[in-house]
All heavy atoms as an XYZ file, in Angstrom:
981
protein
N      28.013     22.735     25.118
C      28.853     23.626     25.853
C      29.250     22.954     27.150
O      28.439     22.613     27.897
C      28.327     25.021     25.950
C      29.138     25.993     26.788
S      28.272     27.575     26.956
C      29.457     28.626     26.672
N      30.523     22.941     27.409
C      31.001     22.399     28.683
C      30.919     23.376     29.821
O      31.180     24.563     29.802
C      32.422     22.040     28.549
C      33.059     21.163     29.647
C      34.284     20.603     29.219
N      35.456     21.132     29.867
C      36.626     20.682     29.904
N      36.948     19.570     29.230
N      37.590     21.251     30.527
N      30.305     22.862     30.949
C      30.163     23.749     32.129
C      31.471     24.022     32.741
O      32.408     23.148     32.745
C      29.237     22.997     33.140
C      28.835     23.783     34.301
C      27.841     23.110     35.207
N      27.442     24.005     36.268
C      27.263     23.613     37.493
N      27.322     22.374     37.871
N      26.748     24.508     38.401
N      31.630     25.165     33.285
C      32.877     25.612     33.954
C      33.136     24.542     35.149
O      32.231     24.500     35.980
C      32.700     27.001     34.457
C      34.019     27.491     35.104
O      34.854     26.760     35.562
O      34.114     28.801     35.052
N      34.186     23.921     35.219
C      34.454     22.862     36.223
C      34.499     23.490     37.538
O      34.220     22.724     38.592
C      35.747     22.200     35.840
C      36.417     23.153     34.854
C      35.334     23.862     34.200
N      34.843     24.790     37.643
C      34.820     25.420     38.937
C      33.498     25.338     39.627
O      33.360     25.446     40.883
C      35.318     26.817     38.807
C      36.779     26.906     38.354
C      37.204     28.368     38.064
N      36.308     28.861     37.068
C      36.280     30.216     36.739
N      36.979     31.061     37.369
N      35.376     30.663     35.806
N      32.392     25.403     38.866
C      31.062     25.379     39.380
C      30.793     24.059     40.060
O      30.243     24.035     41.168
C      29.981     25.582     38.295
C      30.166     26.976     37.675
C      29.176     27.211     36.678
C      29.232     28.646     36.119
N      28.264     28.813     35.096
N      31.248     22.927     39.545
C      31.137     21.646     40.217
C      31.799     21.633     41.522
O      31.262     21.208     42.496
C      31.532     20.446     39.369
C      30.763     20.333     38.086
C      31.466     20.475     36.835
C      29.375     20.061     38.080
C      30.733     20.325     35.642
C      28.771     19.912     36.834
C      29.463     20.056     35.644
O      28.783     19.882     34.450
N      33.093     22.026     41.372
C      33.944     22.107     42.589
C      33.306     23.080     43.672
O      33.370     22.723     44.861
C      35.376     22.508     42.292
C      36.075     21.474     41.418
C      37.372     22.050     40.861
C      36.365     20.199     42.253
N      32.884     24.073     43.267
C      32.344     25.179     44.181
C      31.041     24.542     44.929
O      30.892     24.698     46.103
C      31.888     26.461     43.411
C      31.328     27.426     44.309
C      29.936     27.618     44.578
C      31.982     28.443     45.115
N      29.733     28.649     45.476
C      30.942     29.118     45.833
C      33.244     28.775     45.423
C      31.221     30.178     46.666
C      33.524     29.764     46.094
C      32.494     30.492     46.865
N      30.181     23.946     44.132
C      28.955     23.378     44.765
C      29.379     22.151     45.759
O      28.829     22.144     46.851
C      28.101     22.786     43.627
C      27.315     23.781     42.858
O      27.342     25.026     43.181
O      26.787     23.428     41.800
N      30.347     21.462     45.334
C      30.850     20.334     46.255
C      31.425     20.877     47.522
O      31.141     20.398     48.592
C      31.826     19.411     45.560
N      32.223     21.962     47.411
C      32.906     22.522     48.579
C      31.902     23.207     49.397
O      31.894     23.112     50.657
C      33.837     23.590     48.096
C      34.673     24.193     49.360
C      35.730     25.138     49.007
N      35.099     26.267     48.301
C      35.948     27.296     47.900
N      37.286     27.246     47.924
N      35.427     28.355     47.329
N      30.899     23.972     48.909
C      29.868     24.665     49.704
C      29.015     23.627     50.458
O      28.775     23.799     51.663
C      29.083     25.438     48.761
C      29.771     26.708     48.289
C      30.213     27.664     49.369
O      29.281     28.260     50.112
O      31.429     27.807     49.550
N      28.646     22.530     49.858
C      27.814     21.537     50.515
C      28.591     20.858     51.587
O      28.162     20.575     52.756
C      27.379     20.491     49.527
N      29.974     20.588     51.288
C      30.772     19.875     52.350
C      31.025     20.850     53.597
O      30.884     20.378     54.710
C      32.172     19.504     51.731
N      31.209     22.128     53.266
C      31.337     23.024     54.419
C      30.047     23.158     55.188
O      30.018     23.334     56.361
C      31.691     24.399     53.785
C      33.183     24.533     53.272
C      34.255     24.416     54.423
O      33.876     24.478     55.568
O      35.416     24.350     54.033
N      28.887     23.098     54.456
C      27.628     23.130     55.198
C      27.494     21.981     56.139
O      27.065     22.195     57.297
C      26.475     23.164     54.201
N      27.925     20.722     55.676
C      27.915     19.583     56.570
C      28.757     19.949     57.817
O      28.355     19.607     59.016
C      28.331     18.238     55.888
C      28.476     17.150     56.863
C      27.281     18.035     54.792
N      29.897     20.325     57.624
C      30.857     20.710     58.757
C      30.156     21.621     59.722
O      30.270     21.484     60.977
C      32.225     21.195     58.260
C      33.063     20.153     57.621
C      34.410     20.613     57.154
N      34.774     21.976     57.646
C      36.056     22.314     57.653
N      36.964     21.524     57.344
N      36.386     23.480     58.050
N      29.567     22.677     59.168
C      28.819     23.549     60.095
C      27.664     22.932     60.884
O      27.495     23.153     62.125
C      28.318     24.745     59.231
O      29.339     25.449     58.595
C      27.518     25.682     60.090
N      26.928     22.112     60.106
C      25.780     21.569     60.747
C      26.141     20.574     61.950
O      25.449     20.564     62.978
C      24.997     20.589     59.732
C      24.375     21.309     58.568
C      23.917     20.582     57.472
C      24.140     22.711     58.584
C      23.379     21.242     56.379
C      23.567     23.371     57.468
C      23.285     22.618     56.473
N      27.262     19.873     61.829
C      27.642     18.918     62.860
C      28.612     19.477     63.904
O      28.846     18.824     64.900
C      28.273     17.687     62.280
C      27.262     16.953     61.335
C      29.594     17.844     61.641
N      29.068     20.685     63.698
C      29.982     21.279     64.650
C      29.426     21.369     66.064
O      28.249     21.836     66.239
C      30.318     22.732     64.146
O      31.198     23.291     65.081
N      30.104     20.848     67.037
C      29.662     20.869     68.369
C      28.530     19.819     68.691
O      28.040     19.790     69.866
N      28.258     19.052     67.756
C      27.149     17.925     67.959
C      27.870     16.649     68.225
O      28.917     16.380     67.821
C      26.316     17.885     66.745
C      25.576     19.115     66.322
C      24.531     19.593     67.251
N      23.753     20.655     66.847
C      22.571     20.499     66.255
N      21.998     19.319     66.128
N      21.934     21.605     65.836
N      27.148     15.895     68.954
C      27.577     14.461     69.220
C      26.783     13.418     68.319
O      25.754     13.795     67.770
C      27.386     14.090     70.623
O      25.890     13.995     70.900
C      28.031     15.085     71.583
N      27.212     12.279     68.292
C      26.521     11.193     67.553
C      25.108     11.145     68.153
O      24.154     11.018     67.395
C      27.222      9.872     67.646
C      26.408      8.706     67.176
C      26.072      8.792     65.605
C      27.200      7.365     67.352
N      24.932     11.150     69.453
C      23.654     11.099     70.106
C      22.745     12.245     69.576
O      21.534     12.090     69.386
C      23.773     11.134     71.620
C      24.367      9.846     72.180
C      25.919      9.695     71.857
O      26.585     10.711     71.731
O      26.355      8.564     71.798
N      23.296     13.473     69.480
C      22.598     14.637     68.984
C      22.081     14.244     67.574
O      20.886     14.543     67.173
C      23.387     15.813     68.895
C      23.809     16.374     70.286
O      23.139     16.084     71.206
O      24.877     17.020     70.250
N      23.035     13.777     66.767
C      22.634     13.435     65.409
C      21.562     12.407     65.285
O      20.575     12.581     64.515
C      23.968     12.957     64.641
C      23.702     12.641     63.198
C      23.649     13.627     62.231
C      23.697     11.314     62.742
C      23.516     13.372     60.921
C      23.504     11.043     61.430
C      23.382     12.013     60.571
O      23.302     11.723     59.197
N      21.691     11.269     66.064
C      20.630     10.339     65.997
C      19.259     10.814     66.443
O      18.268     10.246     66.027
C      21.056      9.116     66.848
C      22.335      8.365     66.353
C      22.751      7.375     67.419
C      22.110      7.760     65.004
N      19.224     11.766     67.311
C      17.944     12.213     67.842
C      17.276     13.324     67.109
O      16.270     13.803     67.394
C      18.165     12.751     69.308
N      17.995     13.776     66.095
C      17.513     15.051     65.341
C      17.277     14.715     63.846
O      18.169     14.702     63.077
C      18.565     16.197     65.544
C      18.121     17.520     65.087
O      17.203     17.552     64.188
O      18.657     18.485     65.440
N      16.087     14.490     63.537
C      15.675     14.193     62.142
C      16.070     15.335     61.130
O      16.596     14.995     60.100
C      14.172     13.965     62.018
C      13.600     13.716     60.746
C      14.274     12.471     60.010
C      12.162     13.515     60.661
N      15.889     16.497     61.550
C      16.196     17.613     60.754
C      17.768     17.715     60.402
O      18.148     17.944     59.360
C      15.716     18.982     61.296
C      15.889     20.089     60.194
S      15.078     21.663     60.564
C      14.681     21.659     62.350
N      18.505     17.411     61.482
C      19.935     17.435     61.260
C      20.405     16.367     60.334
O      21.199     16.599     59.357
C      20.631     17.329     62.618
C      22.202     17.241     62.572
C      22.817     18.420     61.955
C      22.718     16.930     63.992
N      19.887     15.103     60.569
C      20.208     14.055     59.683
C      19.751     14.311     58.221
O      20.497     14.065     57.339
C      19.489     12.728     60.141
C      20.077     12.164     61.495
C      19.737     10.751     61.789
N      18.300     10.409     61.626
C      17.305     10.638     62.487
N      17.608     11.246     63.704
N      16.073     10.430     62.151
N      18.574     14.914     58.131
C      18.080     15.119     56.689
C      18.945     16.249     56.074
O      19.362     16.081     54.827
C      16.728     15.675     56.821
O      15.870     14.651     57.366
N      19.404     17.236     56.804
C      20.176     18.217     56.162
C      21.614     17.697     55.855
O      22.146     18.033     54.712
C      20.350     19.424     57.233
N      22.137     16.885     56.659
C      23.459     16.331     56.405
C      23.420     15.475     55.146
O      24.182     15.496     54.251
C      23.996     15.551     57.625
C      25.187     14.632     57.160
C      24.456     16.518     58.664
N      22.331     14.595     55.119
C      22.245     13.637     53.991
C      21.977     14.449     52.681
O      22.588     14.097     51.648
C      21.047     12.672     54.178
C      21.229     11.652     55.269
C      20.134     10.884     55.697
O      19.064     10.918     54.911
O      20.140     10.209     56.701
N      21.183     15.575     52.676
C      20.920     16.312     51.539
C      22.256     16.911     51.013
O      22.500     16.899     49.804
C      20.001     17.511     51.838
C      19.846     18.513     50.758
C      19.187     17.983     49.472
N      18.993     19.043     48.567
C      19.029     18.928     47.327
N      19.274     17.769     46.728
N      18.884     19.955     46.567
N      23.006     17.521     51.908
C      24.307     18.187     51.521
C      25.316     17.150     50.971
O      26.042     17.408     50.041
C      24.841     18.941     52.617
C      23.985     20.140     52.976
C      23.637     21.126     51.813
O      24.547     21.493     51.057
N      22.461     21.424     51.661
N      25.403     16.041     51.636
C      26.386     14.902     51.123
C      25.819     14.389     49.716
O      26.674     14.154     48.953
C      26.294     13.722     52.115
C      27.008     14.008     53.547
C      26.911     12.784     54.368
C      28.450     14.339     53.312
N      24.521     14.397     49.506
C      24.039     14.137     48.239
C      24.472     15.090     47.140
O      24.805     14.719     46.054
N      24.398     16.355     47.502
C      24.977     17.449     46.574
C      26.398     17.233     46.278
O      26.910     17.430     45.177
C      24.641     18.854     47.243
C      23.162     19.097     47.166
C      25.387     19.903     46.401
C      22.629     20.307     47.918
N      27.228     16.936     47.316
C      28.655     16.669     47.121
C      28.853     15.565     46.142
O      29.599     15.771     45.152
C      29.321     16.293     48.504
C      30.766     15.894     48.212
C      29.338     17.474     49.451
N      28.163     14.467     46.370
C      28.302     13.348     45.419
C      27.745     13.637     43.974
O      28.438     13.244     43.046
N      26.652     14.366     43.861
C      26.195     14.653     42.538
C      27.103     15.671     41.854
O      27.371     15.505     40.632
C      24.741     15.358     42.733
C      24.164     15.727     41.351
C      23.874     14.518     40.292
O      23.799     13.341     40.857
O      23.785     14.871     39.222
N      27.638     16.744     42.544
C      28.483     17.696     41.884
C      29.834     16.928     41.460
O      30.336     17.176     40.293
C      28.864     18.793     42.850
N      30.361     16.153     42.275
C      31.511     15.378     41.853
C      31.311     14.332     40.741
O      32.162     14.094     39.962
C      32.207     14.864     43.059
C      32.733     15.808     44.078
C      33.396     15.087     45.269
C      33.688     16.846     43.436
N      30.053     13.728     40.819
C      29.656     12.841     39.728
C      29.635     13.593     38.382
O      30.059     13.052     37.403
N      29.077     14.709     38.456
C      28.957     15.470     37.219
C      30.380     15.968     36.677
O      30.654     16.008     35.557
C      28.117     16.832     37.387
C      26.617     16.538     37.681
C      26.047     16.012     36.414
O      26.355     16.333     35.252
N      25.081     15.061     36.595
N      31.221     16.278     37.680
C      32.588     16.713     37.410
C      33.312     15.565     36.630
O      33.968     15.690     35.660
C      33.374     17.055     38.654
C      34.853     17.430     38.448
C      34.938     18.773     37.709
C      35.533     17.451     39.830
N      33.122     14.249     37.118
C      33.736     13.124     36.560
C      33.234     12.905     35.079
O      33.985     12.423     34.273
C      33.454     11.883     37.461
N      31.934     13.095     34.894
C      31.339     12.899     33.548
C      31.903     14.044     32.524
O      32.142     13.647     31.435
C      29.868     12.852     33.653
C      29.206     11.585     34.061
C      27.755     11.492     33.855
N      26.936     12.243     34.888
C      26.916     11.855     36.148
N      27.558     10.806     36.600
N      26.235     12.535     36.974
N      32.005     15.277     33.077
C      32.220     16.298     32.129
C      33.748     16.812     32.148
O      34.167     17.313     31.130
C      31.364     17.517     32.479
C      29.903     17.128     32.352
N      29.299     16.997     31.086
C      28.978     16.977     33.204
C      27.980     16.705     31.327
N      27.777     16.672     32.574
N      34.366     16.507     33.172
C      35.872     17.066     33.160
C      36.687     15.956     33.971
O      37.157     16.157     35.146
C      36.011     18.389     33.963
C      37.349     18.996     33.674
C      34.811     19.335     33.601
N      36.820     14.778     33.415
C      37.465     13.706     34.035
C      38.896     13.995     34.470
O      39.382     13.475     35.509
C      37.410     12.574     33.012
C      37.011     13.228     31.728
C      36.393     14.465     32.049
N      39.588     14.877     33.780
C      41.023     15.159     34.102
C      41.029     15.895     35.454
O      42.048     15.756     36.142
C      41.681     15.916     32.898
C      41.073     17.283     32.753
C      39.981     17.243     31.669
O      39.306     16.182     31.418
O      39.528     18.339     31.316
N      40.137     16.664     35.764
C      40.068     17.307     37.081
C      39.539     16.274     38.160
O      40.093     16.148     39.252
C      39.213     18.556     37.146
C      39.921     19.599     36.208
C      39.045     19.143     38.512
C      39.214     20.928     36.063
N      38.492     15.507     37.766
C      37.916     14.633     38.715
C      38.925     13.492     39.275
O      38.915     12.996     40.299
C      36.780     13.805     38.107
N      39.864     13.214     38.269
C      40.961     12.269     38.738
C      41.750     12.761     39.847
O      42.420     11.963     40.525
C      41.813     11.909     37.535
C      41.058     11.156     36.410
C      41.864     11.017     35.102
O      43.052     11.492     35.046
O      41.360     10.388     34.148
N      41.750     14.015     40.180
C      42.562     14.569     41.256
C      41.828     14.425     42.579
O      42.461     14.676     43.668
C      42.840     16.058     41.076
O      41.699     16.893     41.152
C      43.538     16.239     39.774
N      40.557     13.893     42.585
C      39.793     13.758     43.751
C      39.882     12.331     44.167
O      39.362     11.455     43.537
C      38.274     14.149     43.632
C      38.216     15.587     42.993
C      37.565     13.967     44.890
C      38.526     16.719     43.874
N      40.600     11.979     45.268
C      40.711     10.529     45.756
C      39.366      9.994     46.099
O      38.487     10.781     46.644
C      41.601     10.509     46.929
C      42.305     11.942     46.915
C      41.355     12.779     46.128
N      39.101      8.728     45.754
C      37.904      8.013     46.180
C      36.692      8.541     45.581
O      35.553      8.361     46.104
C      37.793      7.819     47.630
C      38.937      7.013     48.284
O      39.361      6.145     47.646
O      39.371      7.378     49.421
N      36.785      9.337     44.454
C      35.543      9.858     43.843
C      34.428      8.892     43.502
O      33.295      9.152     43.895
C      35.988     10.705     42.548
C      34.795     11.538     42.069
C      35.248     12.916     41.745
C      34.127     10.889     40.912
N      34.791      7.704     43.098
C      33.738      6.682     42.801
C      33.012      6.324     44.115
O      31.843      6.136     44.058
C      34.472      5.503     42.143
C      35.657      6.124     41.529
C      36.109      7.211     42.443
N      33.708      6.266     45.213
C      33.071      5.958     46.456
C      32.127      7.020     46.893
O      31.108      6.796     47.551
C      34.099      5.670     47.549
C      34.822      4.307     47.222
C      35.874      4.000     48.286
N      35.143      3.742     49.544
C      35.795      3.880     50.743
N      36.944      4.293     50.811
N      35.113      3.693     51.857
N      32.573      8.257     46.647
C      31.702      9.455     46.967
C      30.427      9.434     46.225
O      29.344      9.593     46.836
C      32.440     10.769     46.781
C      31.485     11.921     46.960
C      33.761     10.827     47.682
N      30.541      9.095     44.899
C      29.291      9.080     44.035
C      28.455      7.834     44.579
O      27.216      7.986     44.562
C      29.680      8.985     42.663
C      28.511      8.742     41.709
C      30.427     10.284     42.174
N      29.106      6.717     44.818
C      28.320      5.591     45.254
C      27.563      5.890     46.558
O      26.439      5.483     46.813
C      29.191      4.311     45.465
N      28.236      6.617     47.502
C      27.567      6.962     48.740
C      26.399      7.912     48.520
O      25.318      7.701     49.107
C      28.628      7.586     49.703
C      28.056      7.769     51.114
C      27.819      6.694     51.849
C      27.846      9.035     51.588
C      27.361      6.784     53.266
C      27.384      9.238     52.930
C      27.146      8.103     53.670
N      26.622      8.742     47.513
C      25.439      9.677     47.199
C      24.307      8.790     46.663
O      23.115      9.107     47.063
C      25.926     10.715     46.100
C      24.876     11.446     45.480
C      24.366     11.037     44.141
N      23.283     11.827     43.657
C      22.350     11.400     42.997
N      22.253     10.095     42.625
N      21.349     12.133     42.472
N      24.539      7.901     45.821
C      23.463      7.040     45.261
C      22.772      6.253     46.409
O      21.503      6.063     46.399
C      24.042      6.124     44.303
C      24.490      6.784     42.986
O      24.041      7.903     42.784
N      25.420      6.224     42.253
N      23.477      5.762     47.430
C      22.899      5.133     48.515
C      21.974      6.068     49.297
O      20.787      5.688     49.603
C      23.984      4.563     49.429
C      23.379      3.944     50.778
C      22.639      2.690     50.492
C      24.573      3.703     51.733
N      22.445      7.219     49.568
C      21.628      8.262     50.248
C      20.331      8.557     49.421
O      19.294      8.702     50.161
C      22.417      9.543     50.491
C      23.548      9.442     51.492
C      24.344     10.765     51.381
C      23.074      9.078     52.881
N      20.505      8.756     48.185
C      19.341      9.105     47.400
C      18.383      7.979     46.998
O      17.138      8.048     47.098
C      19.864      9.804     46.069
C      18.656     10.160     45.163
C      20.522     11.054     46.384
N      18.906      6.857     46.669
C      18.209      5.738     46.160
C      17.969      4.558     47.212
O      17.013      3.752     47.085
C      18.792      5.155     44.852
C      18.762      6.181     43.818
N      17.717      6.757     43.182
C      19.949      6.758     43.199
C      18.193      7.610     42.291
N      19.494      7.623     42.229
N      18.822      4.474     48.107
C      18.714      3.395     49.089
C      18.366      3.850     50.483
O      18.990      3.361     51.476
N      17.502      4.807     50.563
C      17.129      5.537     51.814
C      16.750      4.470     52.952
O      17.078      4.792     54.078
C      16.082      6.573     51.619
C      14.737      5.925     51.244
C      13.816      5.558     52.277
C      14.367      5.641     50.005
C      12.681      4.976     52.036
C      13.204      5.101     49.703
C      12.276      4.734     50.638
O      11.093      4.201     50.355
N      16.179      3.378     52.555
C      15.837      2.420     53.536
C      16.966      1.693     54.131
O      16.881      1.013     55.271
C      14.848      1.427     53.079
N      18.161      1.845     53.519
C      19.359      1.063     54.020
C      20.330      1.981     54.704
O      21.421      1.613     54.961
C      20.000      0.412     52.802
C      19.138     -0.612     52.120
C      19.759     -0.986     50.756
O      20.717     -0.373     50.305
N      19.178     -1.983     50.233
N      20.006      3.283     54.890
C      20.949      4.261     55.450
C      21.194      3.868     56.853
O      20.259      3.694     57.745
C      20.365      5.720     55.338
C      20.373      6.109     53.900
C      21.335      6.603     56.051
C      19.663      7.388     53.613
N      22.479      3.774     57.233
C      22.917      3.569     58.588
C      23.421      4.843     59.113
O      24.526      5.371     58.675
C      24.067      2.504     58.598
C      24.702      2.252     59.910
O      24.428      3.021     60.947
O      25.439      1.290     60.033
N      22.615      5.423     60.005
C      23.002      6.802     60.552
C      24.325      6.860     61.152
O      24.987      7.847     61.066
C      21.911      7.215     61.554
C      20.585      7.440     60.862
O      20.533      7.879     59.746
O      19.517      7.197     61.570
N      24.781      5.880     61.817
C      26.148      5.892     62.511
C      27.199      5.800     61.452
O      28.248      6.494     61.574
C      26.257      4.695     63.433
C      25.413      4.836     64.641
C      25.584      3.759     65.773
O      26.503      2.908     65.598
O      24.767      3.695     66.594
N      26.920      5.095     60.268
C      27.848      5.169     59.159
C      27.987      6.569     58.557
O      29.066      7.060     58.201
C      27.459      4.103     58.115
C      28.373      4.044     56.961
C      29.829      3.548     57.342
N      30.702      3.629     56.203
C      31.899      4.257     56.337
N      32.440      4.657     57.511
N      32.637      4.385     55.273
N      26.844      7.169     58.392
C      26.857      8.590     57.848
C      27.706      9.447     58.743
O      28.570     10.241     58.268
C      25.474      9.132     57.626
C      25.436     10.583     57.260
C      24.615      8.244     56.672
N      27.467      9.316     60.023
C      28.235     10.096     61.069
C      29.752      9.882     60.848
O      30.452     10.804     60.887
C      27.722      9.822     62.437
C      28.339     10.683     63.521
C      29.366     10.174     64.309
C      28.084     12.000     63.882
N      29.783     11.276     65.158
C      28.990     12.324     64.937
C      27.202     12.863     63.354
C      28.887     13.620     65.533
C      27.191     14.219     63.966
C      27.992     14.515     65.049
N      30.107      8.560     60.691
C      31.541      8.211     60.565
C      32.031      8.819     59.176
O      33.185      9.357     59.157
C      31.635      6.747     60.562
N      31.288      8.787     58.141
C      31.735      9.368     56.923
C      32.018     10.878     57.114
O      33.021     11.328     56.560
C      30.679      9.109     55.761
C      30.819     10.075     54.621
C      30.797      7.593     55.357
N      31.034     11.509     57.762
C      31.244     12.925     57.956
C      32.494     13.347     58.677
O      33.231     14.199     58.399
C      29.966     13.583     58.758
C      30.289     14.867     59.223
C      28.789     13.554     57.861
N      32.843     12.476     59.715
C      34.011     12.744     60.561
C      35.335     12.149     60.091
O      36.408     12.790     60.296
C      33.786     12.368     61.927
C      32.812     13.308     62.654
N      31.416     13.140     62.567
C      32.977     14.412     63.226
C      30.824     14.110     63.123
N      31.648     14.918     63.711
N      35.259     11.105     59.278
C      36.479     10.437     58.797
C      36.772     10.700     57.328
O      38.001     10.896     56.974
C      36.330      8.920     58.971
C      36.242      8.450     60.455
C      35.814      7.018     60.682
O      35.840      6.261     59.663
O      35.414      6.663     61.734
N      35.815     10.730     56.517
C      36.005     10.879     55.066
C      35.739     12.290     54.528
O      36.497     12.676     53.528
C      35.129      9.947     54.212
C      35.348      8.489     54.731
O      34.497      7.928     55.496
N      36.326      7.852     54.299
N      34.937     13.031     55.097
C      34.658     14.359     54.539
C      35.819     15.335     54.717
O      36.161     16.085     53.722
C      33.438     14.958     55.288
C      32.933     16.196     54.597
C      32.405     15.991     53.177
C      31.717     16.786     55.437
N      36.664     15.410     55.887
C      37.826     16.282     55.895
C      38.772     16.078     54.747
O      39.119     17.085     54.045
C      38.324     16.074     57.325
C      37.118     15.625     58.077
C      36.276     14.780     57.157
N      39.219     14.892     54.489
C      40.181     14.755     53.445
C      39.603     15.023     52.070
O      40.263     15.534     51.203
C      40.693     13.318     53.533
C      39.808     12.614     54.509
C      39.125     13.636     55.253
N      38.338     14.648     51.852
C      37.655     15.048     50.655
C      37.625     16.495     50.447
O      37.923     17.010     49.325
C      36.216     14.469     50.607
C      35.453     14.801     49.370
C      36.031     14.281     48.147
C      34.005     14.275     49.583
N      37.269     17.256     51.477
C      37.143     18.662     51.350
C      38.622     19.273     51.099
O      38.748     20.188     50.224
C      36.655     19.358     52.619
C      36.307     20.745     52.714
C      35.492     21.221     51.481
C      35.681     21.128     54.022
N      39.611     18.722     51.591
C      41.004     19.229     51.282
C      41.323     18.855     49.792
O      41.901     19.779     49.165
C      41.982     18.434     52.212
O      41.877     18.836     53.495
N      40.935     17.737     49.242
C      41.204     17.414     47.893
C      40.417     18.405     47.002
O      40.983     18.863     46.001
C      40.763     16.011     47.601
N      39.221     18.688     47.314
C      38.335     19.600     46.509
C      39.017     20.983     46.547
O      39.270     21.678     45.507
C      36.969     19.721     47.117
C      36.131     18.448     46.862
C      36.223     20.881     46.441
C      34.806     18.328     47.614
N      39.504     21.454     47.750
C      40.100     22.749     47.835
C      41.436     22.725     47.053
O      41.690     23.892     46.333
C      40.410     23.071     49.297
C      39.143     23.523     50.056
O      38.280     24.098     49.388
N      39.117     23.265     51.247
N      42.233     21.724     46.991
C      43.369     21.546     46.202
C      43.118     21.742     44.695
O      43.857     22.270     43.911
C      44.229     20.396     46.452
C      45.054     20.461     47.793
C      45.908     19.373     47.920
N      45.406     17.982     47.711
C      44.771     17.283     48.722
N      44.742     17.788     49.997
N      44.162     16.075     48.452
N      41.923     21.174     44.279
C      41.604     21.158     42.884
C      41.030     22.463     42.409
O      40.923     22.693     41.194
C      40.511     20.063     42.604
O      41.210     18.786     42.933
N      40.651     23.338     43.302
C      39.945     24.598     42.920
C      41.032     25.734     42.708
O      42.095     25.694     43.411
C      39.011     25.085     43.999
C      37.847     24.164     44.195
S      36.634     24.798     45.318
C      36.000     26.266     44.502
N      40.709     26.621     41.854
C      41.584     27.892     41.777
C      41.394     28.639     42.960
O      40.495     28.463     43.789
C      40.917     28.604     40.578
C      39.782     27.728     40.006
C      39.612     26.694     40.919
N      42.372     29.451     43.206
C      42.471     30.350     44.461
C      41.505     31.547     44.279
O      41.920     32.658     44.067
C      43.823     30.851     44.748
C      44.739     29.767     45.099
O      44.284     28.787     45.730
O      45.993     29.857     44.856
N      40.168     31.230     44.375
C      39.170     32.367     44.162
C      38.243     32.250     45.475
O      37.840     31.219     45.875
C      38.301     31.961     42.994
C      39.105     32.065     41.739
C      38.258     31.613     40.470
O      37.077     31.250     40.620
O      38.726     31.662     39.372
N      37.962     33.445     45.941
C      37.128     33.495     47.130
C      35.592     33.463     46.673
O      34.698     33.194     47.478
C      37.381     34.734     47.990
N      35.368     33.819     45.457
C      33.949     34.073     44.993
C      33.628     32.870     44.022
O      34.543     32.282     43.309
C      33.793     35.266     44.187
C      33.970     36.544     45.135
C      32.975     36.556     46.258
O      31.786     36.280     45.935
O      33.314     36.894     47.389
N      32.384     32.472     43.872
C      32.019     31.459     42.918
C      32.299     31.943     41.528
O      32.354     33.185     41.294
C      30.467     31.326     43.063
C      30.027     32.499     43.794
C      31.261     33.101     44.659
N      32.489     31.048     40.592
C      32.871     31.468     39.209
C      31.798     32.300     38.528
O      32.021     33.110     37.693
C      33.117     30.119     38.507
C      32.532     29.090     39.357
C      32.538     29.652     40.756
N      30.506     31.995     38.774
C      29.430     32.723     38.223
C      28.225     32.616     39.232
O      28.006     31.643     39.872
C      29.117     32.217     36.899
N      27.361     33.661     39.224
C      26.286     33.642     40.223
C      25.313     32.494     39.925
O      24.683     32.033     40.940
C      25.529     34.992     39.903
C      26.437     35.823     39.196
C      27.501     34.864     38.599
N      25.206     31.986     38.721
C      24.246     30.915     38.414
C      24.720     29.529     38.953
O      23.934     28.628     38.834
C      23.880     30.876     36.967
C      25.081     30.508     36.115
O      26.233     30.562     36.603
O      24.841     30.086     34.878
N      25.877     29.486     39.461
C      26.323     28.100     39.947
C      25.640     27.716     41.301
O      25.783     26.635     41.750
C      27.823     28.015     39.953
S      28.520     28.870     41.387
N      25.197     28.759     42.012
C      24.663     28.525     43.312
C      23.324     27.755     43.229
O      22.553     28.037     42.248
C      24.492     29.823     44.112
C      25.651     30.700     44.146
C      26.806     30.153     44.862
N      26.566     29.695     46.237
C      26.787     30.466     47.354
N      27.169     31.712     47.269
N      26.601     30.001     48.605
N      23.065     26.976     44.153
C      21.737     26.145     44.145
C      20.654     27.172     44.499
O      20.651     28.029     45.246
C      21.805     25.013     45.215
C      22.797     24.118     44.734
C      22.973     22.996     45.749
N      23.487     23.381     47.046
C      24.764     23.712     47.271
N      25.605     23.721     46.306
N      25.170     24.033     48.469
């Protein structure tokens, strides 16, 4: 049975919005000095990449509407599997340069619903 694609998009959007909230009003120096903030941002970016990777596997016709999706998934893999190679300044740049257009693309791909498609889609 195919999972409702709105669930993948919802998870990706919620995680991306969480990242925006976490870094709001923070500077790069704040980010570099705060292990918990870095960990939270990396975790949520990992969720974005995983949700969109699942979308690509299960609903490629919708995934094709997300620009740079393979790069998003590759970045997730780096965060999860290449933790020793993570460049905190690069993560900060991704959050500020790449996340806003990605979030816009996710929002364009989602139906106009304020609520998640089903309660079980939440982490």
